[in-house]
C-alpha positions in Angstrom: 95.5 111.2 89.6 92.0 110.0 90.0 91.3 108.7 93.5 87.9 107.6 94.2 86.3 107.2 97.7 83.8 104.6 99.0 83.0 104.3 102.8 83.0 107.1 105.1 83.2 106.7 108.7 82.7 109.4 111.5 84.7 108.3 114.6 84.1 109.1 118.1 86.4 108.3 120.9 84.5 107.4 124.2 85.7 107.5 127.7 82.7 105.3 128.8 82.7 102.9 126.0 79.9 100.6 127.3 77.4 103.5 127.7 78.4 104.6 124.2 77.5 101.1 122.8 74.2 100.9 124.7 73.1 104.5 123.4 74.0 103.9 119.7 73.0 100.2 119.6 70.1 100.1 121.9 68.8 103.8 122.2 69.1 104.7 118.5 68.9 101.3 117.2 71.7 101.4 114.9 72.7 98.1 112.9 76.1 96.8 113.5 78.7 96.8 111.0 81.7 95.4 112.8 83.1 95.4 116.3 86.6 94.5 117.6 88.4 94.0 120.9 92.2 93.8 120.5 93.0 94.1 124.2 90.8 95.0 127.2 91.1 98.7 126.8 91.2 98.9 122.9 87.8 98.2 121.6 85.6 99.5 118.8 82.1 99.2 117.3 80.9 100.3 113.9 77.3 100.8 112.9 75.5 101.6 109.7 73.8 105.0 110.0 71.9 105.9 106.9 74.3 106.4 103.9 77.4 106.3 106.2 79.1 104.7 109.1 79.4 105.9 112.8 82.4 104.2 114.5 82.9 104.5 118.3 86.2 103.5 119.9 87.4 103.3 123.5 89.8 105.8 125.1 92.8 105.4 125.5 93.0 105.9 121.7 95.3 108.2 119.8 95.0 110.8 118.2 92.7 112.3 121.0 89.7 114.4 119.9 87.1 116.6 121.6 83.3 116.6 121.5 81.9 116.2 117.9 78.7 116.7 115.8 76.8 114.9 113.1 73.5 114.9 111.3 71.4 111.8 110.3 68.2 111.4 108.4 65.5 109.0 109.7 62.5 107.6 107.8 60.1 108.6 110.7 61.5 111.0 113.1 58.4 110.8 115.7 58.6 107.0 115.8 62.5 107.4 116.1 62.0 109.6 119.2 59.3 107.2 120.6 62.0 104.4 120.8 64.6 106.9 122.2 62.6 107.7 125.1 61.4 104.3 125.6 65.1 103.4 126.2 66.4 106.4 127.7 63.7 108.8 129.2 66.0 111.2 130.6 68.1 111.8 127.6 69.3 115.5 127.1 67.3 117.0 124.3 68.4 120.6 123.2 65.8 121.2 120.6 62.8 119.4 119.1 60.3 120.1 116.4 58.4 117.9 113.6 61.6 118.4 111.4 64.5 118.0 113.6 65.6 117.0 117.2 69.0 117.9 118.5 70.2 116.0 121.6 73.4 114.9 123.3 74.9 111.4 123.5 76.2 109.8 126.8 79.5 111.9 126.3 78.1 115.3 125.2 78.4 114.9 121.4 75.7 116.6 119.5 73.4 114.3 117.4 70.9 116.0 114.8 68.1 113.7 113.7 66.3 114.9 110.7 63.1 113.9 109.0 63.9 112.1 105.6 61.3 113.1 103.2 62.9 111.3 100.0 60.6 108.9 98.3 62.5 105.8 99.4 61.8 106.7 103.2 58.0 106.1 102.7 56.0 102.9 103.4 56.4 100.6 106.5 58.9 101.7 108.9 61.3 99.4 110.7 61.6 100.6 114.2 65.0 98.7 114.7 66.6 100.3 111.5 65.1 103.8 111.0 68.1 105.6 109.6 67.8 105.4 105.9 68.9 108.8 104.6 71.9 110.9 104.2 74.6 110.8 107.0 76.6 114.1 107.5 79.6 114.5 109.7 80.6 117.8 110.8 84.3 119.2 111.2 84.8 122.6 112.7 87.5 124.8 110.7 89.4 127.8 111.7 90.1 128.6 108.0 87.7 127.7 105.4 89.8 128.6 102.5 92.5 126.2 103.9 89.8 123.5 104.5 88.7 123.7 100.8 92.2 123.6 99.6 93.0 120.5 101.8 89.6 118.5 101.2 88.8 119.6 97.7 91.9 120.5 95.7 94.4 118.0 97.5 92.2 115.2 98.6 89.8 115.4 95.8 86.4 115.7 97.6 83.6 117.2 95.4 82.1 120.4 96.8 78.3 120.1 96.8 77.4 123.5 98.2 79.1 126.7 99.6 77.3 128.3 102.5 78.0 131.5 104.2 80.0 129.9 106.9 80.3 126.3 105.7 81.1 124.0 102.8 79.2 120.8 102.1 81.2 117.9 100.5 80.5 114.6 99.1 82.7 112.1 101.0 82.4 108.7 99.6 79.0 107.5 100.5 78.0 110.3 103.2 78.7 114.0 103.4 80.9 116.1 105.2 80.1 119.5 106.5 83.0 121.9 107.1 81.9 124.7 109.5 83.8 127.9 110.2 84.4 127.8 114.0 82.8 130.6 115.7 84.1 132.4 118.8 84.0 130.4 121.8 83.2 127.1 120.1 84.4 124.0 122.2 83.6 121.3 119.7 86.2 119.4 117.9 88.7 118.4 116.9 87.1 115.4 115.3 87.9 112.4 113.2 86.8 110.9 110.1 87.9 107.8 107.9 87.6 107.5 104.1 88.0 104.4 102.1 90.1 105.3 99.1 90.9 103.4 95.7 94.6 104.1 96.4 96.0 104.6 99.9 99.6 104.6 98.7 99.1 107.3 96.1 97.5 109.6 98.6 100.2 108.9 101.2 102.8 109.8 98.6 100.8 113.0 97.5 100.5 114.2 101.2 103.6 112.8 103.0 105.9 114.6 100.4 104.4 118.2 101.3 106.3 120.3 103.7 103.0 121.1 105.6 102.1 117.5 106.2 101.2 116.8 109.7 101.3 112.9 110.5 98.7 111.6 113.1 99.5 107.9 112.4 102.1 106.2 110.1 101.3 104.0 107.0 100.6 100.8 108.2 98.6 97.4 107.8 96.2 96.1 110.5 95.5 92.6 111.4 92.2 93.0 113.2 90.1 94.4 110.2 92.8 93.8 107.2 93.3 97.4 106.2 96.2 99.5 105.0 96.0 103.0 106.4 97.5 106.4 107.5 96.2 109.1 109.5 97.0 112.8 109.0 95.8 116.3 110.4 93.8 118.7 108.5 94.7 122.6 108.8 92.6 122.7 111.9 93.7 119.6 113.7 90.9 117.3 112.7 92.2 113.8 112.1 91.6 112.3 108.7 92.3 108.4 108.3 92.8 107.2 104.8 92.3 103.5 104.3 91.7 100.6 101.9 90.9 96.9 102.6 94.0 94.9 101.8 92.0 92.5 99.7 91.4 95.3 97.2 94.9 96.7 97.1 97.2 93.7 97.1 98.7 94.4 93.7 99.2 98.0 94.6 100.9 97.2 97.9 103.4 94.7 96.1 104.5 97.5 93.7 104.8 100.2 96.5 
């Protein structure tokens, strides 16, 4: 069964949603992709961030998650930090050098900003759109072998690199880094969303397995016109599989 993946979203659930919108839109300068407000306490904002998409949602939102971590390449790291410090002078910076900066967002999520040295990052830099390189979401896993089986063998994501305590995967238009959870690590569980060429086929593949752990039923959404379902990976991270209804009308009628 040949399933292809397109969009990848890394999803953060925030208690202080408005502060999160300010941080990612104004402080980091991310470009909006889509935002929604179903009822007053169910809001979301999706941003472009390099090759991927970062999505923030307002708590209450289920399934719940912990603090998360991601990496993003920017075309000019020093100029990016100049903007960040102008907008938020007292931001918490954990480490900083010419190649990488690690900081916390308004809710304690770890944000790694990396200098992008690819040829396309040269030339004039737009200070309002500096994230042009690879986006990498991080998931912490208790068992890397089980995680590889779930994401590579069953879901079908390509393995790009095997590291001592991590696996780097291609996840649609972004990357996914599966890290072995070290002792005492308090990060996670986290959440990702993957646009698939066939939601129904993947749902049938996973839901018929005895170890399937459902996080959200197969359903269609009105506000952004998607068909989706949510499941837990072996370590409790949430994986949302979706497709836009305009792309799967024929498949829906036959399911």
